[in-house]
N, C-alpha and C positions, 0 to 999 in steps of 0.2 A: 346589445353591445356589439355582437358580431356584424349585424347589418350596418351599424354606424361605421365600423372599420372598413367594410367593403365599399361603402359609399365614399368615404374619405379617400381611399386608394383610387377610386375612379376619378374623382375630382383632381387628384394630384397631377394626373397626366396633362392637364391644361395649364398647370402652374409653371412658373419659371424654375430654372434649376435651383436657385437659391431658396425659393419657397418650398419646392419639393424636398429639398434636403433637410428641412426642419421637421418633417413628419416621420414616416416609416423608414425612409432611406437616410443613410448617413450623409452629412454635407458633402457636396461634390461640385466640380466646376473649376475653371481657371482661377476664380477668386479665392478658392480654397487651396490653391497650389497644385492642382492636378496637371498632369502632362497629358496632352491629347494625342491620340494616334491620328495620323493623316487619314483622310477619307479614302477608303479602298474596298476592294472585294477580295476576301480570303487572305488578307494580310494580317498585320498585327504589330505589336511593339517590337523593338529590338530586345535583346537579352537585357533584363533589368537586374542589376546587382543590388541586393537588399542589404541593409546594415545589420541584419539580424539572422541568425541561423534558425530557420523555421522547421520544426519537426512535423513531418507528414508521412503517414504510413511507416512509422518507425525509421525514417531516414531524415537527415538534416539537409536543408537546402539553403543556399546563399544567393540564388538567382531564380528568376522566373520570367515567363512571357505572358503578356495579356493579348490574347488573340481576338481578332475581329469577330469570329464565329462563336462567341459566347463561351470561350474556354480559357482557363488559366493553366498553363503547362509548365513543367519543371525541367524537362530534359531536352527540350527543343521546341521550335515553333510548330504550331499545328495549323495547316492550311486547309485541311479536309473540311468540306462543307456539309456533306451528308453524314450524320452521326452513326457510328456503329454501336451495336448493342454491347453493353458491358457483360463480362470482363474482357478487357483487351490486353494483349501482350505487347511486344515490340518496344518496351520501354516507354509507352505512352502513359506517363504519370500525370493525371489530369484532375482539375476541379472544374466542374461544368455547371455553372448556374443556369445556362440555357444554350446548349450546343445545337445551333441551327445555322442555316445559311444566311448570315447577316451581310448586307451590302450597304455600307454607309455612303456610297456614291449616290444612293437614292434617298439619303436623309439619315440624320442622327450622328452621334459622336460616341467614341469609346475613349475613356480617360481613366487615370489611375494615379495613386500617390501612396507613399508610406508615411506614417506619422507617429509621433509620440506626444502629440498635443494633449494636454492634461484633460480637457473636457471630453475629447474623443476616447481617451483611455478609460475615463470614469464611466462613460456611456457604454463602452464595450464590456467593462467589468460587470456592470449592472445587468446587461443583456445575457451574459454568460452565466452568472450566478443565479439568475432567475430561471434560466432554461435548465440548469444542472444543479438541483438542490444538494447533490452530494459533493459539490465543489464550493463550499461557502468561503474558503480562504483564497480562492483564485483572485489574482490582481493582474490585469493586463499591463504589459510594458511595451507592447509594439502592436501596431495596427496597419494593415494594408487594405486600401479601399479601391476596388475596380468597379466602374460604372458604365453600363451601356444605356445611353439616354436617347429615347425616342428613335431607335434604330429600325431601318426598313429591312425587308427581305429581298433576296436576289430575284429578279424578274417581276418585281412588284408593279402592278398597274393600279394601285390604290394608295390611300394615305394612311394605311394601317402601320402602327408603330409599336414597338415594345420598349419598356424601360425596366431594367433589373440591375442588381448589384451583388457583388460578392465581397464580403468583409472578412479578412483573415485576421485572427486575434491570437496572440501568444504571450507567454511569460518566459519562454525559453525552454520550458520542460513540457508544458501542455499547450496544445493548439486547438483552435476552434474556427469554424466557418459559419458566418451568418449570411444566408441568402435572403435578400429583400427584393420584393417584386412590386413595381408600380403597375402600369397598365400593360397587360399581355393580350395581344389581339391576333397574333399569327404564330404558326408553329413550323412552317416549312417553306423553303424557297422552291422555285419552279424546277431547278436542276435536281432537286430531291423528290420530284413528283408532286409538288404542291400546286395549288391553283393560283394563277397570277393575280386574281381579283380578291380572293379571300385569304391567301396565305395558309390554307389548311390542306389536309390530305397528305398523300405521299408518305415519307418517312419523317414523322414529327421529331421535335427536339428531345435531346437527352439531358436530364438533370441528375447530377450526382457526383460520384468520386470513383476514380480508377487508379489502382496501384501501378499498373504497367507490367505486371508479371503474369497476366492471364488467369489469375485466381481471385484476387481481392478487389472488391468493388462495393459500391452502394448506389442504388438507384432510387430516387424519390418516386413514390407511387404515381403512376400515370405517365412516366417517361416513355417516350416513343409511341405514345397513343394520342388520340385526339384530346383526351382528358387533360393533357398537360397545358392546354390553353387556359385552364382554370386554376393554374398554380397560384395565381394572385389571391384566390379565395380559400386556399387550403393552408395548413400549418401543422407543425408538430409541437408548437409551443402556445397554441391557443391565441395566436395573433395572425389573422388572415393576411397572407402575403409574406410571411416570415417563416423560414426554416433554419434551425440551428443544430450544428453537429460538432462533436469532438473528433479531431482528425489526426492526432499525433501518434496513436498506437496502431497496431496491426489490424484492428477492427474499428470501423467507423461507428460511433455511438450517437444514437438519436437523442436530441434534447427533449425537454418537456416530458409528457406522459404518453402512454400507449394503452388503449383500452384492451388490446390483445396481448399485453406484456405477460411473459411467463417468468421473468426474472426481476429482481429488485436490487437497488443500491441503497446502502445505508451510510450515514455519517453522524458521528464518528463510527468507525468499525470496531472500536474498542472502548472499554471503560473499566473503572475500578470494580473489582468483584464485590465491593460493598453495596453496589447498586446506586441508583440516583442519577444515572447518565441519561440525558435526553437524546434518544436515537431517532434521527430523521430518516424516513423511508420514502424512496421515490422509485419511479418506474411505471407502475399502473396508474390509471386515472382514478382519483378519489372524488369524483364529482356526483356520485349517485346519492340520493337521499337515504337509501337503505344501507349505505356502507357503515359497518360496525367493526371497528378495528380491534383485533386481539393479537398480542405477541407472546410467543412462548420461547423463552431463552433456555435452550438445552432441555432438561427434564423438569424444569421448574413449572409451577402452575402458571397458566396464561395470565397476563396482565392486560388491563384495558388500555386502549390507545385513543387517539383522536385525530381529526383531520385539521391540518393547518391551512391548506389550500388545495386546489384541484390536483396539484403535483406532489403534495407532501402530506404524509401522515407522521405521527409522533407516538413513540412509546417510551416509557421510563423503565430502565432496567431494574429488576428486583435484586435482592441480595443473592449472590451466587457463591455456593460453597467451595467451588473449585476455580482455579485459574486455567488459562489456555483457551484454545479454540473450541467453539461449540456451535451447533446449528441454531439459527434463529428462524422460527416459523411464524409467518404472518397470515392472519385471516382477515377477510373483509366482510364476513357474514356472521360475526359474533362468535366465532369458534366452531361453527358447524364443519367447515372445511378449511384446510390450510394449503392454499395454492402456491404460496411463495416461500422460498427457502434461501437463506444466505448464511454466511459464517460471521459470527460475532466473537470477538476476543475478550475474554475476562482476564484483566491484568491485576497483578499484585498491587496493592495500594502504594507501595514505595516506588513503583515504576510509572505512575501516572500523575500528571499535574492536575490536581483537583481544583474545583471551582471555589472551594472553601479551604482556608488554612487555619491551623491552630498553633499558637506559640505559647509555650509554657515558661513562666517566670518563677523560678524557685525562690527568689528573694522575698517577694510579697505573696507568694503562694496563690497565683492567679493563672488563668488560661485566657488568652485573648483570641477570639474567633473573628476572622475577617473574610468577607466576600463582597462582591459587587451587589449593591442593593437591588439592581435590576434582575439578579439571578432568581430572586423570589419576589414576585410582583407585589403582593399586598403591602400595605403601609406598616403592618405589625407582624411579628413572627414569634414562633416558639423555638426554644433550644432544648434538645432532648439528649439524654444519656441512654445509650443502648449497651447491652451486654451479650456476649457470645457464649453460648453453652456448648462446651466441647463435646459433651456426651450426645446431645441431640443435633449438633451442628446447626443450630438456629440462633437467630438474633431475637432478643426481646427488649422492649422498652422498659428501662429500669426506673427512670424518673424524668419529669419535666423540670429542667434546671432554670429556665426563664420563661415567663408567660406573657404574651401580648406586649412584647417590647418593641420599641420603634425600629423600623427597618433601616438602620443607618449603615449597615454593612460592617459594624464593629461592635463586638459584644465581649464583655469581660466577666468571667465567672470565677468566684472565689473558691479556692480549695483548702483554705486555712484549717477548716474544721473537718476536712475530708468530705466525702460524699456519702455513699450508702455502703455500709459494711456487707460484703458479700464473700462467702467462703468457697463457693463452687465456681463462679464465673470470674476469670482474671482479666479477660480482654474486653475493652470497652471502646465505644466510638461516640463521637459527638455529631449531632446533625442539626440543621436549620431547616425549618419548614414553615409554611404559612400558618399564622395563628389560627387556632380553632375557631370556626365560625366566621372567618374573615375571607371567605372565598377560596378559590383554588389557585395553585401555581399556574403560571402562564402556559396556555395551550393544553392544560390537563383536563380530562373529563371529570365529572362529578365523582367524588369518592377517591380519586387518585391522590396520593400524598408523596410528593417527591422529597426524599430525604437527602440532603446535600451533606455528605459526611466530611467533617473537618479533620478527621484523623483517628488513629488508633492509639490508645493509651491504657494505663492500668489504674486510673484513679477511682475505680470501683471500690477499692479498699481504702479505708481511712489510714492516714499515715501512722497512726498509733498502733494499728494492727499489722502493718507491713512486715515488721520483724517476726511476728507470730506466723504469718503466711510464708515467709522465707524459710523459717524452721520447718514448717510443715512440708514445703516443697523439697527441702533437703532430705527429709526422712523418706518421702515418697520416691525420690530418685534412686534410693538404694535398691529399688526393685528392678533397675535397668542397668546393671553393671556391665553386661556383655556388649552393649553397643559401643563402648569406648574401645574395648579390645578388638572388636571387628573393624571399627573405623581405623584404628592405628595399623592394623594388618593390611586392609584393602585400599585405603585412601590416605596414606601419610602425607604430611605437608612437604612441598618443595623446600629444600634447605636454604635457598636464597631467592631474592626477588627476581633476579634475572631468569632463573629457571621457571619461576611462577609465571612470568610474562610470556615466556616461550611456550608454556604448556597451555594450549588452547582448550584443554578440558577444564579450565578453571577461569574464574573472573577475578578481577583485582578489587582494601584488604581482601584477599581472594577467597571465593567460595567455590567448592567443587560443583561441577555440573553433575557428575556421577554420584550416585548414592549407593549405600551398602544394601545387602539383601534385606535388612530390616528397615531400610528407609532413612538411615542417618546420613548426614552430610558434614563435610569438613570446612572449617574456616581458618585461614592462616594469615598472620599479619607480620609486617616487616618494618624495621626502623629505617632511618634515612640512609644508612650505609648498605641497606639491602639484606641485612641479617634477620633471621627468623626471631621474632619476639617471643620469649618464653615466660616473661614476668612483667608485672606492671599492668595498669589499667588498659593499655592499648593492645594487649596480647590477643591472639586469636582464640576462639573457643569452638569446640565441636557442637554440632547441632544434632540432638536426638531425633528430631524430625526435620528432614531436608526442607530448605526454605521454599521449595516449589511443590511440596507434597503433604497436605496443601498448605498454603501460606498462613492461614489463620491457626492451623494446628501447630505450625512451627512457632508462631508468635506466642501462643499460650505455653508451649513446652520449653522454649529456649529464650525468648526475648522478655516476656513478662517477668520471669524470675529474676532477670538481671535488674530490672527496675525495682522490684520488690526488695532485693537483697543489697543492691549497690547504690541506688538513687534515692529510695524512700526509707532505707534503714542502713545501718553500718555493719552489714553482715556479708560483705563482698567475699570474705574468705570462704563462706559457706558455698557461694555460687561457684567460685573457681575450683573448689574441691570436687564439685560434680561436673565441672566443665573445664578440665585442665587443657592448657595449650599443648598441641602435638609438637614433638621435637624433631620430626622429620626422619626418624630412624626407619630404615627400610625403603625410603623413597627411591624409586628408579625412574629416571627421566624417560618419557615416552620415546619410542624410536621414530626419528624423522625420516621423511622421504620428500623429495621436491621435484617439481618440473618447472621449466622456465625457457624463455627464448624460443628457438626456431625448429624443433623443440629439443631441449636437453633434459635428461633424466638423471637423478641421483637416487639409487634404489635404497631399500630398507637396510641392506648390508653395506651401503656406501659405494657400490659400483657406479661408474658414470658411462653413459652412452648417449648417442643421438639417433633419433628416429623421426624421419620426415613422413609420417603417415598422412593419409588423406581419407577422412571418414570418421567412423565412431568405433572406439576400441575399449577393451577391458583395461581399466587403469589398475584396479585392485579387486580381487575376490578373496575375502577373508573368512576363514572358518566355515568353508563349504557353503557360502552364501549368506552367512549371518550379516555381513556387511559387503555391499558391492558399490563400486565407483566406476563410472564410465566417462570417457572423455571424447570430445569432438575436436577434430583437427581439420583446419581449412587452409587453403593457399593464402599466403600473405600478399596483400595488395598495398603498394606504396605509391602514393601520388597518382592513383588511378591505374597503375600498371602492375600486372601480376609478377611476383618475385618467385624465383625457384627455391621456395622454402614454404613450410607450413607452420602454423601456430595453433595454440589451444584457444578455442573460442567458446567452449561450454563444458561444464562438468555436471554430471547427474549422480546422485547418491541415494542409496536406500539401505536402511538397517531394518532387519526383520524383528518385530513388526513395526513399521513406521510408514509415514508418508514419504513420497519421493521429493527430494529437494534438488533443484537445478539452478546453477549459477551460469549466466551467459553474458557475453559482451552485448552492449547496447549503444548504438551510435548516438541515440538521444539522451539516455540516462546513464551512460558510462557502463553500468552493470545492472542486470536484472536478476532478481531472485524469484523463482517460481516454486510453489509447493503444490504438488499434484496438478500441475499445469496452470495454476492460478498465479498471476503476477501479484506479488506482495508489495505493500507500501510501507517503508520504514521511516518516512520523513518525520512523523509525529511520535511513533513508538519504535525506538531503535532496537529494543530487545524484545523478541517475540518467541513464545514457546509453542512447540508443535509436538506431535506424538513421537517421543523418543529423542528429541533434539531441540536445541535452542539456537536461534539465528540472531547474530548481533551485526547491525550495519550502522555504524556511526560516521562512516565516510563513504561517499558514493562509489569510491574506487576499491573498497575492501569489504569483504564479508567473512565473518567467522561463524563456523557451524560446529557446535559442540554436541556430540552424541552422548546419551547416558551410558553407553558402553565404554566410555573413556576415550573414544576416538575424537580427535580435534582436527579441524581443517580450516585453513586460511586461504582465501582466494583473492588475488589482487589483479586489478586491471591496469595494464601499462602499455601504452603505444599500440593499441589495436590487438593486444594479445593478453591472455590470462597466465598468471603464474600461480602454482598450487603448492602449498606446503601442508603435509599431512603427518600427524603424530599418532602412533598406534601404541596401545598398552602392551606390556610384556606378555600377557596371556595369549596374544594372537601370534606369537613367534612360532614358526613351524607350520603355519596354516594360511599362507598367502600365495596367490598366483596373480599374474597380470604384468603390465608394463612396469610396475614398481618392484617387481622381482620376488624371488623366493627368499623369505626371511628365515635364515637359519644360522647366521653368523659366519657364513661362507660365501664371500662375494664371487667366487669362481663359478658357482652354479646359479647365479641370480637370473640369468636369461633362460629360464626353463619354460618351455612351451606348454600350452594346455594339455598336450598328450604326454607330457613328462620328459620329452626330449630336451637335452641341455645344449644350448648354443654357447660355445666358448666366449667368455667376456672379451677376449682380445680379437674377436673376429672382425672382419672388415665392415665398414658401415653398410655396404651392399648386402652382405650376409645377414647382418643384424636386421636390416630392413625386411628382407625376403623370408628369412628362416625363423625369426622371432617376432618381429613387429606385426607383420601381416597376419600370421595365425591368430593374433589376439583381436583381430577385427570382429566386430559384433555382427551377428545375424539378426534379422528383424525379429526373430522369435525371442531373443534374449535382451534386446535393447529396450530400455524404458525411458529414453529421452522423449520429452514433449517438444514437438516441432511447432514453434510459434511462427506462423507465416511471416515472411519478410519480403520486401520488394527486391 
């Protein structure tokens, strides 16, 4: 196969442009709408305004230059004919499919076009998703094609010619480059030390990417060596003559697989804690006959995987008893060693769109299960009922509810007579799996059984015994009276909906992020007028086990009893006796502090001041380091010109013990959230749990971070600056220092320096700047900002 491809590429060079464009290279030529550069030496196109903002090295670009010497540049024309070694500074932001001394006066053409042609977009989408298995949902919306066709080198005394192409592909958020190579026969012009007859020697061509800041770059192997003449026979995507890269972020990412890879990518990076998620793994090459995939999710026993293709392996997630982030270890030698590690997120079932849905119909006492028939490949499937044992925290198969039924994607199960009477297990789940003896689910190894969970329910108990089970639960709950008292004291409900919305330590009918010492959580519900509901079926109820600690325990302790008492029997009074709505007595709104503008501060005691710092500063240090927040301030730039003001561009926070969460401006993505330096993706999973805090990003311009200590933070991106709103619980009063002030109900001493010196609140802006603000600047020893390189 590889030799066929190489032969094809060699023949291509003798075809016409239209013929050549139908193979490895994208279509090009004037018939395709290309603009030709005039024949020249060391010239190029004029500035090309593109109709699309292209993300490249974490910056957006609306124009570019196609230069004769095999370079696409973004900040100006490049006439340099001898390539320099990367990385380069001086603002040379470059994409170099083949940077060498091209002279089209001796032959050849350079041409380009941008396009949204449907066939080109579909082709680009296919090329990108094939090269990047972790980007299955990418869809190209814009393509730019630059082609150097049969171009000669400077000083040539031969008919040697090179043909190559750079294809830029983007959807506005993610960007990729495809380098395609036809016939490559020379590397160097004579002015760069090359031989006039061979085009070899001297300083050979550079292939790769350069950010222009002297730090970030990527060079294709063989660049600036004689080996680059063979780039048409090499590849990172197993297609000789093609190289594919992701280019939008601070680090250029290789497409395809790498035999020397030490890192892996997975998609999806999350799945329901019930298991059954098909996790695709990419990065290493899985082309060896001895490859034996094993995946270990957290501390669970390893599960077998399989190879989908040379670039992709697949594992099915097992049942996971806890939600949150956990390590995923991957072995390619049957579990003898685990060379690869990444992070997998186990999500609560109610936060994940599952592949299977279950709809309950109380009128005819049925449950309808629906899924795409292609989700489970065989023609027939089995439907199972599973039960969760709270004591052992394990799932067991209780019964097979349907056997060898046609795989139509729609299954109706009758519950009229109840299912199986169970007195210990209250939590159940439905699953769909390939029928026994009918082969395996798609891409699964022998013995693997992918259980596609339709949902959680309580139908393990026959309806006739639901009342008995409700009474039993009501009696057992008398053993836990103290949790209600503790919850009312420590986490009372906000008394109205407006308070609840502003309290970022809660979610909306709102649930507390914070839990009590014993692990209980509060739920508060409000009517249309915003008043706290204390009666009726819509009232809030306390949770003896917080919904995140763990979710299945919460379901068994707090949700299943509701179904048993209120839905499956007429004993709701029993349920609400043990789960009374909180009336809000004792609620104290968290103390707010804000920062905004250029930049202005309103402290925890309500004092206002302005501080135009430049650098990284202590925003808040609470309770001697229990919680720390640091802020980055940079000079404001307006229409390319620096303004005599600074703005907030990043916020980093750490609660002991927890990971570091950092929110920062992004020209490409509006705002980035990083956890321990890793850029997080909230597009598919908008609420994510970490150690000690939860991050919610439902809008690209706003992030909410809720710490289990009761601290809530909202960060908003507006016009190239961040605004920060922070709410602190009352227990931290008297224990704060930093730019948000000393919180003690006395605004006159808010501007207290780290050494205890008080700067009067009515001081001049200059005095506040020099005597209070600057002493709060961080030293490298205390800073925990992660510096994501930027151009």
